CHARMM-style PDB file with segment names, atoms N, HN, CA, C and O in Angstrom:
ATOM      1  N   MET     1     105.893 111.562 128.085  1.00  0.00      PROA
ATOM      2  CA  MET     1     104.574 111.223 127.602  1.00  0.00      PROA
ATOM      3  C   MET     1     104.702 110.185 126.487  1.00  0.00      PROA
ATOM      4  O   MET     1     105.463 110.372 125.537  1.00  0.00      PROA
ATOM      5  N   THR     2     103.964 109.110 126.612  1.00  0.00      PROA
ATOM      6  HN  THR     2     103.347 108.958 127.384  1.00  0.00      PROA
ATOM      7  CA  THR     2     103.993 108.044 125.623  1.00  0.00      PROA
ATOM      8  C   THR     2     103.018 108.351 124.497  1.00  0.00      PROA
ATOM      9  O   THR     2     101.887 108.776 124.736  1.00  0.00      PROA
ATOM     10  N   VAL     3     103.463 108.134 123.280  1.00  0.00      PROA
ATOM     11  HN  VAL     3     104.382 107.789 123.086  1.00  0.00      PROA
ATOM     12  CA  VAL     3     102.592 108.216 122.106  1.00  0.00      PROA
ATOM     13  C   VAL     3     102.727 106.904 121.338  1.00  0.00      PROA
ATOM     14  O   VAL     3     103.708 106.175 121.485  1.00  0.00      PROA
ATOM     15  N   PHE     4     101.736 106.630 120.530  1.00  0.00      PROA
ATOM     16  HN  PHE     4     100.939 107.222 120.411  1.00  0.00      PROA
ATOM     17  CA  PHE     4     101.725 105.404 119.740  1.00  0.00      PROA
ATOM     18  C   PHE     4     101.782 105.773 118.270  1.00  0.00      PROA
ATOM     19  O   PHE     4     101.006 106.600 117.790  1.00  0.00      PROA
ATOM     20  N   GLU     5     102.715 105.146 117.562  1.00  0.00      PROA
ATOM     21  HN  GLU     5     103.345 104.474 117.952  1.00  0.00      PROA
ATOM     22  CA  GLU     5     102.961 105.470 116.162  1.00  0.00      PROA
ATOM     23  C   GLU     5     102.738 104.239 115.289  1.00  0.00      PROA
ATOM     24  O   GLU     5     103.090 103.121 115.666  1.00  0.00      PROA
ATOM     25  N   LEU     6     102.154 104.462 114.133  1.00  0.00      PROA
ATOM     26  HN  LEU     6     101.868 105.370 113.827  1.00  0.00      PROA
ATOM     27  CA  LEU     6     102.082 103.422 113.112  1.00  0.00      PROA
ATOM     28  C   LEU     6     103.103 103.758 112.041  1.00  0.00      PROA
ATOM     29  O   LEU     6     103.145 104.879 111.534  1.00  0.00      PROA
ATOM     30  N   TRP     7     103.928 102.770 111.700  1.00  0.00      PROA
ATOM     31  HN  TRP     7     103.894 101.859 112.112  1.00  0.00      PROA
ATOM     32  CA  TRP     7     104.967 102.924 110.680  1.00  0.00      PROA
ATOM     33  C   TRP     7     104.725 101.943 109.555  1.00  0.00      PROA
ATOM     34  O   TRP     7     104.320 100.804 109.788  1.00  0.00      PROA
ATOM     35  N   ASP     8     104.972 102.382 108.344  1.00  0.00      PROA
ATOM     36  HN  ASP     8     105.301 103.307 108.155  1.00  0.00      PROA
ATOM     37  CA  ASP     8     104.895 101.521 107.174  1.00  0.00      PROA
ATOM     38  C   ASP     8     106.301 100.978 106.914  1.00  0.00      PROA
ATOM     39  O   ASP     8     107.216 101.735 106.590  1.00  0.00      PROA
ATOM     40  N   GLU     9     106.462  99.673 107.059  1.00  0.00      PROA
ATOM     41  HN  GLU     9     105.719  99.058 107.322  1.00  0.00      PROA
ATOM     42  CA  GLU     9     107.792  99.070 106.869  1.00  0.00      PROA
ATOM     43  C   GLU     9     108.272  99.161 105.424  1.00  0.00      PROA
ATOM     44  O   GLU     9     109.476  99.155 105.172  1.00  0.00      PROA
ATOM     45  N   ARG    10     107.342  99.245 104.474  1.00  0.00      PROA
ATOM     46  HN  ARG    10     106.364  99.250 104.679  1.00  0.00      PROA
ATOM     47  CA  ARG    10     107.750  99.314 103.066  1.00  0.00      PROA
ATOM     48  C   ARG    10     108.446 100.630 102.754  1.00  0.00      PROA
ATOM     49  O   ARG    10     109.390 100.670 101.964  1.00  0.00      PROA
ATOM     50  N   THR    11     107.975 101.708 103.380  1.00  0.00      PROA
ATOM     51  HN  THR    11     107.209 101.675 104.021  1.00  0.00      PROA
ATOM     52  CA  THR    11     108.517 103.036 103.065  1.00  0.00      PROA
ATOM     53  C   THR    11     109.358 103.618 104.195  1.00  0.00      PROA
ATOM     54  O   THR    11     110.002 104.652 104.020  1.00  0.00      PROA
ATOM     55  N   SER    12     109.355 102.961 105.352  1.00  0.00      PROA
ATOM     56  HN  SER    12     108.831 102.121 105.494  1.00  0.00      PROA
ATOM     57  CA  SER    12     110.035 103.466 106.556  1.00  0.00      PROA
ATOM     58  C   SER    12     109.526 104.861 106.942  1.00  0.00      PROA
ATOM     59  O   SER    12     110.291 105.723 107.374  1.00  0.00      PROA
ATOM     60  N   ARG    13     108.231 105.051 106.775  1.00  0.00      PROA
ATOM     61  HN  ARG    13     107.610 104.351 106.423  1.00  0.00      PROA
ATOM     62  CA  ARG    13     107.613 106.337 107.113  1.00  0.00      PROA
ATOM     63  C   ARG    13     106.510 106.149 108.143  1.00  0.00      PROA
ATOM     64  O   ARG    13     105.809 105.137 108.165  1.00  0.00      PROA
ATOM     65  N   ALA    14     106.384 107.152 108.986  1.00  0.00      PROA
ATOM     66  HN  ALA    14     106.954 107.974 108.967  1.00  0.00      PROA
ATOM     67  CA  ALA    14     105.309 107.151 109.971  1.00  0.00      PROA
ATOM     68  C   ALA    14     103.985 107.459 109.278  1.00  0.00      PROA
ATOM     69  O   ALA    14     103.915 108.334 108.415  1.00  0.00      PROA
ATOM     70  N   ILE    15     102.955 106.744 109.658  1.00  0.00      PROA
ATOM     71  HN  ILE    15     103.012 106.033 110.359  1.00  0.00      PROA
ATOM     72  CA  ILE    15     101.603 106.976 109.151  1.00  0.00      PROA
ATOM     73  C   ILE    15     100.917 108.028 110.020  1.00  0.00      PROA
ATOM     74  O   ILE    15     100.160 108.864 109.528  1.00  0.00      PROA
ATOM     75  N   GLY    16     101.200 107.968 111.333  1.00  0.00      PROA
ATOM     76  HN  GLY    16     101.815 107.288 111.733  1.00  0.00      PROA
ATOM     77  CA  GLY    16     100.598 108.923 112.250  1.00  0.00      PROA
ATOM     78  C   GLY    16     100.940 108.596 113.683  1.00  0.00      PROA
ATOM     79  O   GLY    16     101.556 107.574 113.984  1.00  0.00      PROA
ATOM     80  N   ARG    17     100.517 109.502 114.569  1.00  0.00      PROA
ATOM     81  HN  ARG    17     100.017 110.333 114.324  1.00  0.00      PROA
ATOM     82  CA  ARG    17     100.750 109.372 116.021  1.00  0.00      PROA
ATOM     83  C   ARG    17      99.436 109.566 116.744  1.00  0.00      PROA
ATOM     84  O   ARG    17      98.615 110.403 116.369  1.00  0.00      PROA
ATOM     85  N   TRP    18      99.253 108.772 117.793  1.00  0.00      PROA
ATOM     86  HN  TRP    18      99.920 108.093 118.097  1.00  0.00      PROA
ATOM     87  CA  TRP    18      98.037 108.855 118.593  1.00  0.00      PROA
ATOM     88  C   TRP    18      98.400 108.834 120.074  1.00  0.00      PROA
ATOM     89  O   TRP    18      99.416 108.257 120.462  1.00  0.00      PROA
ATOM     90  N   PRO    19      97.568 109.466 120.899  1.00  0.00      PROA
ATOM     91  CA  PRO    19      97.878 109.548 122.324  1.00  0.00      PROA
ATOM     92  C   PRO    19      97.667 108.236 123.082  1.00  0.00      PROA
ATOM     93  O   PRO    19      98.213 108.046 124.169  1.00  0.00      PROA
ATOM     94  N   THR    20      96.867 107.328 122.500  1.00  0.00      PROA
ATOM     95  HN  THR    20      96.423 107.482 121.618  1.00  0.00      PROA
ATOM     96  CA  THR    20      96.627 106.048 123.172  1.00  0.00      PROA
ATOM     97  C   THR    20      96.774 104.895 122.185  1.00  0.00      PROA
ATOM     98  O   THR    20      96.629 105.068 120.975  1.00  0.00      PROA
ATOM     99  N   GLU    21      97.059 103.736 122.722  1.00  0.00      PROA
ATOM    100  HN  GLU    21      97.176 103.595 123.705  1.00  0.00      PROA
ATOM    101  CA  GLU    21      97.133 102.534 121.899  1.00  0.00      PROA
ATOM    102  C   GLU    21      95.768 102.250 121.268  1.00  0.00      PROA
ATOM    103  O   GLU    21      95.690 101.847 120.107  1.00  0.00      PROA
ATOM    104  N   ALA    22      94.704 102.459 122.027  1.00  0.00      PROA
ATOM    105  HN  ALA    22      94.768 102.786 122.970  1.00  0.00      PROA
ATOM    106  CA  ALA    22      93.348 102.217 121.525  1.00  0.00      PROA
ATOM    107  C   ALA    22      93.056 103.068 120.289  1.00  0.00      PROA
ATOM    108  O   ALA    22      92.432 102.591 119.342  1.00  0.00      PROA
ATOM    109  N   ASP    23      93.501 104.311 120.295  1.00  0.00      PROA
ATOM    110  HN  ASP    23      94.009 104.699 121.065  1.00  0.00      PROA
ATOM    111  CA  ASP    23      93.287 105.188 119.139  1.00  0.00      PROA
ATOM    112  C   ASP    23      94.015 104.660 117.904  1.00  0.00      PROA
ATOM    113  O   ASP    23      93.461 104.659 116.805  1.00  0.00      PROA
ATOM    114  N   ALA    24      95.243 104.216 118.087  1.00  0.00      PROA
ATOM    115  HN  ALA    24      95.693 104.217 118.980  1.00  0.00      PROA
ATOM    116  CA  ALA    24      96.017 103.679 116.963  1.00  0.00      PROA
ATOM    117  C   ALA    24      95.399 102.377 116.453  1.00  0.00      PROA
ATOM    118  O   ALA    24      95.342 102.146 115.245  1.00  0.00      PROA
ATOM    119  N   LEU    25      94.941 101.534 117.366  1.00  0.00      PROA
ATOM    120  HN  LEU    25      94.987 101.722 118.347  1.00  0.00      PROA
ATOM    121  CA  LEU    25      94.315 100.276 116.958  1.00  0.00      PROA
ATOM    122  C   LEU    25      93.001 100.517 116.231  1.00  0.00      PROA
ATOM    123  O   LEU    25      92.623  99.725 115.368  1.00  0.00      PROA
ATOM    124  N   ALA    26      92.306 101.584 116.558  1.00  0.00      PROA
ATOM    125  HN  ALA    26      92.613 102.227 117.259  1.00  0.00      PROA
ATOM    126  CA  ALA    26      91.072 101.932 115.845  1.00  0.00      PROA
ATOM    127  C   ALA    26      91.373 102.226 114.377  1.00  0.00      PROA
ATOM    128  O   ALA    26      90.574 101.889 113.504  1.00  0.00      PROA
ATOM    129  N   VAL    27      92.504 102.843 114.102  1.00  0.00      PROA
ATOM    130  HN  VAL    27      93.153 103.116 114.812  1.00  0.00      PROA
ATOM    131  CA  VAL    27      92.916 103.127 112.720  1.00  0.00      PROA
ATOM    132  C   VAL    27      93.189 101.813 111.991  1.00  0.00      PROA
ATOM    133  O   VAL    27      92.810 101.652 110.831  1.00  0.00      PROA
ATOM    134  N   VAL    28      93.840 100.888 112.663  1.00  0.00      PROA
ATOM    135  HN  VAL    28      94.149 101.019 113.605  1.00  0.00      PROA
ATOM    136  CA  VAL    28      94.127  99.581 112.061  1.00  0.00      PROA
ATOM    137  C   VAL    28      92.822  98.843 111.774  1.00  0.00      PROA
ATOM    138  O   VAL    28      92.668  98.255 110.704  1.00  0.00      PROA
ATOM    139  N   ARG    29      91.883  98.869 112.719  1.00  0.00      PROA
ATOM    140  HN  ARG    29      92.009  99.347 113.588  1.00  0.00      PROA
ATOM    141  CA  ARG    29      90.581  98.233 112.495  1.00  0.00      PROA
ATOM    142  C   ARG    29      89.867  98.843 111.294  1.00  0.00      PROA
ATOM    143  O   ARG    29      89.266  98.129 110.491  1.00  0.00      PROA
ATOM    144  N   ASP    30      89.935 100.157 111.176  1.00  0.00      PROA
ATOM    145  HN  ASP    30      90.422 100.738 111.828  1.00  0.00      PROA
ATOM    146  CA  ASP    30      89.308 100.824 110.042  1.00  0.00      PROA
ATOM    147  C   ASP    30      89.927 100.342 108.724  1.00  0.00      PROA
ATOM    148  O   ASP    30      89.212 100.088 107.755  1.00  0.00      PROA
ATOM    149  N   LEU    31      91.237 100.220 108.695  1.00  0.00      PROA
ATOM    150  HN  LEU    31      91.818 100.426 109.482  1.00  0.00      PROA
ATOM    151  CA  LEU    31      91.906  99.713 107.488  1.00  0.00      PROA
ATOM    152  C   LEU    31      91.439  98.294 107.169  1.00  0.00      PROA
ATOM    153  O   LEU    31      91.171  97.970 106.012  1.00  0.00      PROA
ATOM    154  N   LEU    32      91.342  97.454 108.193  1.00  0.00      PROA
ATOM    155  HN  LEU    32      91.560  97.717 109.133  1.00  0.00      PROA
ATOM    156  CA  LEU    32      90.879  96.080 107.977  1.00  0.00      PROA
ATOM    157  C   LEU    32      89.435  96.057 107.485  1.00  0.00      PROA
ATOM    158  O   LEU    32      89.090  95.286 106.590  1.00  0.00      PROA
ATOM    159  N   ASP    33      88.601  96.898 108.069  1.00  0.00      PROA
ATOM    160  HN  ASP    33      88.881  97.525 108.796  1.00  0.00      PROA
ATOM    161  CA  ASP    33      87.195  96.965 107.652  1.00  0.00      PROA
ATOM    162  C   ASP    33      87.056  97.389 106.197  1.00  0.00      PROA
ATOM    163  O   ASP    33      86.093  97.015 105.526  1.00  0.00      PROA
ATOM    164  N   ARG    34      88.012  98.167 105.709  1.00  0.00      PROA
ATOM    165  HN  ARG    34      88.794  98.471 106.254  1.00  0.00      PROA
ATOM    166  CA  ARG    34      87.995  98.619 104.314  1.00  0.00      PROA
ATOM    167  C   ARG    34      88.716  97.647 103.382  1.00  0.00      PROA
ATOM    168  O   ARG    34      88.869  97.923 102.193  1.00  0.00      PROA
ATOM    169  N   GLY    35      89.160  96.504 103.924  1.00  0.00      PROA
ATOM    170  HN  GLY    35      89.035  96.279 104.891  1.00  0.00      PROA
ATOM    171  CA  GLY    35      89.805  95.489 103.103  1.00  0.00      PROA
ATOM    172  C   GLY    35      91.273  95.748 102.821  1.00  0.00      PROA
ATOM    173  O   GLY    35      91.838  95.158 101.900  1.00  0.00      PROA
ATOM    174  N   GLU    36      91.893  96.609 103.591  1.00  0.00      PROA
ATOM    175  HN  GLU    36      91.434  97.088 104.340  1.00  0.00      PROA
ATOM    176  CA  GLU    36      93.306  96.970 103.381  1.00  0.00      PROA
ATOM    177  C   GLU    36      94.243  96.013 104.128  1.00  0.00      PROA
ATOM    178  O   GLU    36      95.116  96.447 104.880  1.00  0.00      PROA
ATOM    179  N   VAL    37      94.052  94.719 103.915  1.00  0.00      PROA
ATOM    180  HN  VAL    37      93.343  94.366 103.305  1.00  0.00      PROA
ATOM    181  CA  VAL    37      94.832  93.701 104.629  1.00  0.00      PROA
ATOM    182  C   VAL    37      96.320  93.819 104.317  1.00  0.00      PROA
ATOM    183  O   VAL    37      97.155  93.691 105.212  1.00  0.00      PROA
ATOM    184  N   MET    38      96.653  94.062 103.052  1.00  0.00      PROA
ATOM    185  HN  MET    38      95.974  94.165 102.325  1.00  0.00      PROA
ATOM    186  CA  MET    38      98.065  94.170 102.677  1.00  0.00      PROA
ATOM    187  C   MET    38      98.708  95.408 103.302  1.00  0.00      PROA
ATOM    188  O   MET    38      99.890  95.387 103.645  1.00  0.00      PROA
ATOM    189  N   THR    39      97.944  96.471 103.449  1.00  0.00      PROA
ATOM    190  HN  THR    39      96.983  96.488 103.170  1.00  0.00      PROA
ATOM    191  CA  THR    39      98.458  97.672 104.110  1.00  0.00      PROA
ATOM    192  C   THR    39      98.777  97.360 105.566  1.00  0.00      PROA
ATOM    193  O   THR    39      99.845  97.714 106.064  1.00  0.00      PROA
ATOM    194  N   VAL    40      97.847  96.696 106.244  1.00  0.00      PROA
ATOM    195  HN  VAL    40      96.979  96.409 105.839  1.00  0.00      PROA
ATOM    196  CA  VAL    40      98.059  96.351 107.658  1.00  0.00      PROA
ATOM    197  C   VAL    40      99.246  95.404 107.791  1.00  0.00      PROA
ATOM    198  O   VAL    40     100.000  95.492 108.760  1.00  0.00      PROA
ATOM    199  N   ALA    41      99.418  94.509 106.839  1.00  0.00      PROA
ATOM    200  HN  ALA    41      98.806  94.438 106.052  1.00  0.00      PROA
ATOM    201  CA  ALA    41     100.538  93.555 106.898  1.00  0.00      PROA
ATOM    202  C   ALA    41     101.891  94.258 106.919  1.00  0.00      PROA
ATOM    203  O   ALA    41     102.875  93.700 107.405  1.00  0.00      PROA
ATOM    204  N   ALA    42     101.944  95.479 106.395  1.00  0.00      PROA
ATOM    205  HN  ALA    42     101.145  95.933 106.000  1.00  0.00      PROA
ATOM    206  CA  ALA    42     103.210  96.220 106.334  1.00  0.00      PROA
ATOM    207  C   ALA    42     103.373  97.214 107.488  1.00  0.00      PROA
ATOM    208  O   ALA    42     104.359  97.951 107.536  1.00  0.00      PROA
ATOM    209  N   LEU    43     102.410  97.237 108.414  1.00  0.00      PROA
ATOM    210  HN  LEU    43     101.610  96.639 108.374  1.00  0.00      PROA
ATOM    211  CA  LEU    43     102.471  98.226 109.495  1.00  0.00      PROA
ATOM    212  C   LEU    43     103.125  97.686 110.758  1.00  0.00      PROA
ATOM    213  O   LEU    43     103.081  96.492 111.056  1.00  0.00      PROA
ATOM    214  N   VAL    44     103.730  98.610 111.482  1.00  0.00      PROA
ATOM    215  HN  VAL    44     103.765  99.579 111.240  1.00  0.00      PROA
ATOM    216  CA  VAL    44     104.304  98.337 112.798  1.00  0.00      PROA
ATOM    217  C   VAL    44     103.727  99.371 113.752  1.00  0.00      PROA
ATOM    218  O   VAL    44     103.755 100.569 113.472  1.00  0.00      PROA
ATOM    219  N   LEU    45     103.205  98.901 114.879  1.00  0.00      PROA
ATOM    220  HN  LEU    45     103.183  97.928 115.106  1.00  0.00      PROA
ATOM    221  CA  LEU    45     102.755  99.801 115.943  1.00  0.00      PROA
ATOM    222  C   LEU    45     103.842  99.841 116.997  1.00  0.00      PROA
ATOM    223  O   LEU    45     104.267  98.807 117.513  1.00  0.00      PROA
ATOM    224  N   ARG    46     104.285 101.043 117.309  1.00  0.00      PROA
ATOM    225  HN  ARG    46     103.940 101.883 116.889  1.00  0.00      PROA
ATOM    226  CA  ARG    46     105.299 101.172 118.359  1.00  0.00      PROA
ATOM    227  C   ARG    46     104.912 102.271 119.326  1.00  0.00      PROA
ATOM    228  O   ARG    46     104.234 103.237 118.976  1.00  0.00      PROA
ATOM    229  N   SER    47     105.365 102.090 120.546  1.00  0.00      PROA
ATOM    230  HN  SER    47     105.916 101.306 120.830  1.00  0.00      PROA
ATOM    231  CA  SER    47     105.149 103.128 121.559  1.00  0.00      PROA
ATOM    232  C   SER    47     106.459 103.877 121.725  1.00  0.00      PROA
ATOM    233  O   SER    47     107.542 103.292 121.702  1.00  0.00      PROA
ATOM    234  N   THR    48     106.333 105.174 121.891  1.00  0.00      PROA
ATOM    235  HN  THR    48     105.454 105.649 121.910  1.00  0.00      PROA
ATOM    236  CA  THR    48     107.505 106.029 122.021  1.00  0.00      PROA
ATOM    237  C   THR    48     107.312 106.942 123.217  1.00  0.00      PROA
ATOM    238  O   THR    48     106.286 107.607 123.357  1.00  0.00      PROA
ATOM    239  N   ASP    49     108.300 106.957 124.058  1.00  0.00      PROA
ATOM    240  HN  ASP    49     109.134 106.416 123.945  1.00  0.00      PROA
ATOM    241  CA  ASP    49     108.291 107.841 125.212  1.00  0.00      PROA
ATOM    242  C   ASP    49     109.499 108.757 125.088  1.00  0.00      PROA
ATOM    243  O   ASP    49     110.599 108.306 124.769  1.00  0.00      PROA
ATOM    244  N   TRP    50     109.294 110.020 125.338  1.00  0.00      PROA
ATOM    245  HN  TRP    50     108.401 110.387 125.597  1.00  0.00      PROA
ATOM    246  CA  TRP    50     110.350 111.008 125.171  1.00  0.00      PROA
ATOM    247  C   TRP    50     111.657 110.534 125.788  1.00  0.00      PROA
ATOM    248  O   TRP    50     111.699 110.168 126.963  1.00  0.00      PROA
ATOM    249  N   GLY    51     112.720 110.540 125.000  1.00  0.00      PROA
ATOM    250  HN  GLY    51     112.686 110.837 124.046  1.00  0.00      PROA
ATOM    251  CA  GLY    51     114.053 110.209 125.485  1.00  0.00      PROA
ATOM    252  C   GLY    51     114.346 108.726 125.566  1.00  0.00      PROA
ATOM    253  O   GLY    51     115.446 108.343 125.965  1.00  0.00      PROA
ATOM    254  N   GLN    52     113.402 107.885 125.204  1.00  0.00      PROA
ATOM    255  HN  GLN    52     112.508 108.196 124.880  1.00  0.00      PROA
ATOM    256  CA  GLN    52     113.593 106.438 125.264  1.00  0.00      PROA
ATOM    257  C   GLN    52     113.486 105.859 123.849  1.00  0.00      PROA
ATOM    258  O   GLN    52     112.801 106.421 122.995  1.00  0.00      PROA
ATOM    259  N   PRO    53     114.158 104.744 123.610  1.00  0.00      PROA
ATOM    260  CA  PRO    53     114.003 104.119 122.299  1.00  0.00      PROA
ATOM    261  C   PRO    53     112.572 103.592 122.124  1.00  0.00      PROA
ATOM    262  O   PRO    53     111.939 103.198 123.103  1.00  0.00      PROA
ATOM    263  N   PRO    54     112.064 103.580 120.899  1.00  0.00      PROA
ATOM    264  CA  PRO    54     110.707 103.065 120.669  1.00  0.00      PROA
ATOM    265  C   PRO    54     110.611 101.577 120.996  1.00  0.00      PROA
ATOM    266  O   PRO    54     111.585 100.834 120.874  1.00  0.00      PROA
ATOM    267  N   THR    55     109.431 101.166 121.408  1.00  0.00      PROA
ATOM    268  HN  THR    55     108.640 101.770 121.506  1.00  0.00      PROA
ATOM    269  CA  THR    55     109.147  99.770 121.704  1.00  0.00      PROA
ATOM    270  C   THR    55     108.108  99.270 120.711  1.00  0.00      PROA
ATOM    271  O   THR    55     107.060  99.894 120.545  1.00  0.00      PROA
ATOM    272  N   ILE    56     108.384  98.163 120.055  1.00  0.00      PROA
ATOM    273  HN  ILE    56     109.236  97.656 120.190  1.00  0.00      PROA
ATOM    274  CA  ILE    56     107.422  97.598 119.118  1.00  0.00      PROA
ATOM    275  C   ILE    56     106.327  96.895 119.909  1.00  0.00      PROA
ATOM    276  O   ILE    56     106.597  96.025 120.737  1.00  0.00      PROA
ATOM    277  N   VAL    57     105.091  97.288 119.638  1.00  0.00      PROA
ATOM    278  HN  VAL    57     104.872  97.994 118.965  1.00  0.00      PROA
ATOM    279  CA  VAL    57     103.923  96.683 120.285  1.00  0.00      PROA
ATOM    280  C   VAL    57     103.485  95.468 119.474  1.00  0.00      PROA
ATOM    281  O   VAL    57     103.290  94.387 120.030  1.00  0.00      PROA
ATOM    282  N   ALA    58     103.329  95.638 118.167  1.00  0.00      PROA
ATOM    283  HN  ALA    58     103.487  96.515 117.715  1.00  0.00      PROA
ATOM    284  CA  ALA    58     102.906  94.541 117.280  1.00  0.00      PROA
ATOM    285  C   ALA    58     103.127  94.973 115.842  1.00  0.00      PROA
ATOM    286  O   ALA    58     103.267  96.160 115.545  1.00  0.00      PROA
ATOM    287  N   SER    59     103.155  93.984 114.951  1.00  0.00      PROA
ATOM    288  HN  SER    59     103.041  93.020 115.192  1.00  0.00      PROA
ATOM    289  CA  SER    59     103.298  94.288 113.526  1.00  0.00      PROA
ATOM    290  C   SER    59     102.562  93.242 112.705  1.00  0.00      PROA
ATOM    291  O   SER    59     102.261  92.149 113.184  1.00  0.00      PROA
ATOM    292  N   GLY    60     102.278  93.600 111.460  1.00  0.00      PROA
ATOM    293  HN  GLY    60     102.523  94.488 111.070  1.00  0.00      PROA
ATOM    294  CA  GLY    60     101.692  92.680 110.497  1.00  0.00      PROA
ATOM    295  C   GLY    60     100.417  92.013 110.976  1.00  0.00      PROA
ATOM    296  O   GLY    60      99.529  92.663 111.528  1.00  0.00      PROA
ATOM    297  N   ALA    61     100.338  90.707 110.758  1.00  0.00      PROA
ATOM    298  HN  ALA    61     101.059  90.179 110.310  1.00  0.00      PROA
ATOM    299  CA  ALA    61      99.141  89.945 111.128  1.00  0.00      PROA
ATOM    300  C   ALA    61      98.866  90.002 112.625  1.00  0.00      PROA
ATOM    301  O   ALA    61      97.710  90.003 113.048  1.00  0.00      PROA
ATOM    302  N   THR    62      99.919  90.047 113.421  1.00  0.00      PROA
ATOM    303  HN  THR    62     100.858  90.046 113.078  1.00  0.00      PROA
ATOM    304  CA  THR    62      99.744  90.149 114.874  1.00  0.00      PROA
ATOM    305  C   THR    62      99.082  91.468 115.240  1.00  0.00      PROA
ATOM    306  O   THR    62      98.248  91.519 116.144  1.00  0.00      PROA
ATOM    307  N   LEU    63      99.450  92.525 114.548  1.00  0.00      PROA
ATOM    308  HN  LEU    63     100.128  92.483 113.814  1.00  0.00      PROA
ATOM    309  CA  LEU    63      98.836  93.833 114.761  1.00  0.00      PROA
ATOM    310  C   LEU    63      97.359  93.792 114.395  1.00  0.00      PROA
ATOM    311  O   LEU    63      96.524  94.324 115.126  1.00  0.00      PROA
ATOM    312  N   GLY    64      97.032  93.170 113.279  1.00  0.00      PROA
ATOM    313  HN  GLY    64      97.710  92.737 112.685  1.00  0.00      PROA
ATOM    314  CA  GLY    64      95.637  93.041 112.870  1.00  0.00      PROA
ATOM    315  C   GLY    64      94.819  92.278 113.897  1.00  0.00      PROA
ATOM    316  O   GLY    64      93.703  92.678 114.229  1.00  0.00      PROA
ATOM    317  N   ALA    65      95.367  91.185 114.397  1.00  0.00      PROA
ATOM    318  HN  ALA    65      96.273  90.860 114.127  1.00  0.00      PROA
ATOM    319  CA  ALA    65      94.665  90.394 115.410  1.00  0.00      PROA
ATOM    320  C   ALA    65      94.488  91.188 116.700  1.00  0.00      PROA
ATOM    321  O   ALA    65      93.428  91.124 117.324  1.00  0.00      PROA
ATOM    322  N   LEU    66      95.503  91.929 117.101  1.00  0.00      PROA
ATOM    323  HN  LEU    66      96.363  91.981 116.595  1.00  0.00      PROA
ATOM    324  CA  LEU    66      95.417  92.762 118.304  1.00  0.00      PROA
ATOM    325  C   LEU    66      94.320  93.812 118.142  1.00  0.00      PROA
ATOM    326  O   LEU    66      93.550  94.062 119.069  1.00  0.00      PROA
ATOM    327  N   ALA    67      94.255  94.422 116.967  1.00  0.00      PROA
ATOM    328  HN  ALA    67      94.881  94.219 116.214  1.00  0.00      PROA
ATOM    329  CA  ALA    67      93.226  95.434 116.716  1.00  0.00      PROA
ATOM    330  C   ALA    67      91.841  94.827 116.811  1.00  0.00      PROA
ATOM    331  O   ALA    67      90.945  95.444 117.387  1.00  0.00      PROA
ATOM    332  N   ARG    68      91.641  93.658 116.272  1.00  0.00      PROA
ATOM    333  HN  ARG    68      92.369  93.157 115.804  1.00  0.00      PROA
ATOM    334  CA  ARG    68      90.336  92.986 116.337  1.00  0.00      PROA
ATOM    335  C   ARG    68      89.991  92.596 117.778  1.00  0.00      PROA
ATOM    336  O   ARG    68      88.857  92.791 118.216  1.00  0.00      PROA
ATOM    337  N   ARG    69      90.960  92.050 118.511  1.00  0.00      PROA
ATOM    338  HN  ARG    69      91.881  91.892 118.154  1.00  0.00      PROA
ATOM    339  CA  ARG    69      90.701  91.653 119.911  1.00  0.00      PROA
ATOM    340  C   ARG    69      90.399  92.849 120.796  1.00  0.00      PROA
ATOM    341  O   ARG    69      89.654  92.727 121.769  1.00  0.00      PROA
ATOM    342  N   SER    70      90.963  93.995 120.475  1.00  0.00      PROA
ATOM    343  HN  SER    70      91.568  94.094 119.684  1.00  0.00      PROA
ATOM    344  CA  SER    70      90.766  95.168 121.326  1.00  0.00      PROA
ATOM    345  C   SER    70      89.364  95.767 121.170  1.00  0.00      PROA
ATOM    346  O   SER    70      88.958  96.629 121.949  1.00  0.00      PROA
ATOM    347  N   HSD    71      88.641  95.302 120.164  1.00  0.00      PROA
ATOM    348  HN  HSD    71      88.971  94.602 119.532  1.00  0.00      PROA
ATOM    349  CA  HSD    71      87.291  95.794 119.904  1.00  0.00      PROA
ATOM    350  C   HSD    71      86.469  94.618 119.380  1.00  0.00      PROA
ATOM    351  O   HSD    71      86.195  94.536 118.183  1.00  0.00      PROA
ATOM    352  N   PRO    72      86.070  93.697 120.285  1.00  0.00      PROA
ATOM    353  CA  PRO    72      85.493  92.411 119.862  1.00  0.00      PROA
ATOM    354  C   PRO    72      84.223  92.505 119.024  1.00  0.00      PROA
ATOM    355  O   PRO    72      83.944  91.590 118.249  1.00  0.00      PROA
ATOM    356  N   GLU    73      83.445  93.575 119.151  1.00  0.00      PROA
ATOM    357  HN  GLU    73      83.672  94.318 119.781  1.00  0.00      PROA
ATOM    358  CA  GLU    73      82.194  93.630 118.392  1.00  0.00      PROA
ATOM    359  C   GLU    73      82.389  93.975 116.930  1.00  0.00      PROA
ATOM    360  O   GLU    73      81.415  93.995 116.177  1.00  0.00      PROA
ATOM    361  N   SER    74      83.628  94.249 116.497  1.00  0.00      PROA
ATOM    362  HN  SER    74      84.419  94.233 117.109  1.00  0.00      PROA
ATOM    363  CA  SER    74      83.829  94.572 115.073  1.00  0.00      PROA
ATOM    364  C   SER    74      84.110  93.313 114.285  1.00  0.00      PROA
ATOM    365  OT1 SER    74      84.307  93.376 113.071  1.00  0.00      PROA
TER     366      SER     74
END
């Protein structure tokens, strides 16, 4: 089962896990809406599947842009 994790590169700690990429991107959009641009700049979104190495989906500004594109009306 694949899960999506947000990691803070500054602290090397997981922020949380979500069952879908859309759910994780919603958290990033919320951070951007609250003006937390520097927080988003330090985040990495990765997908993790049991027994497999994590795959980086996006990070930093690219992650912010992906979150905005995934929900165009925001």
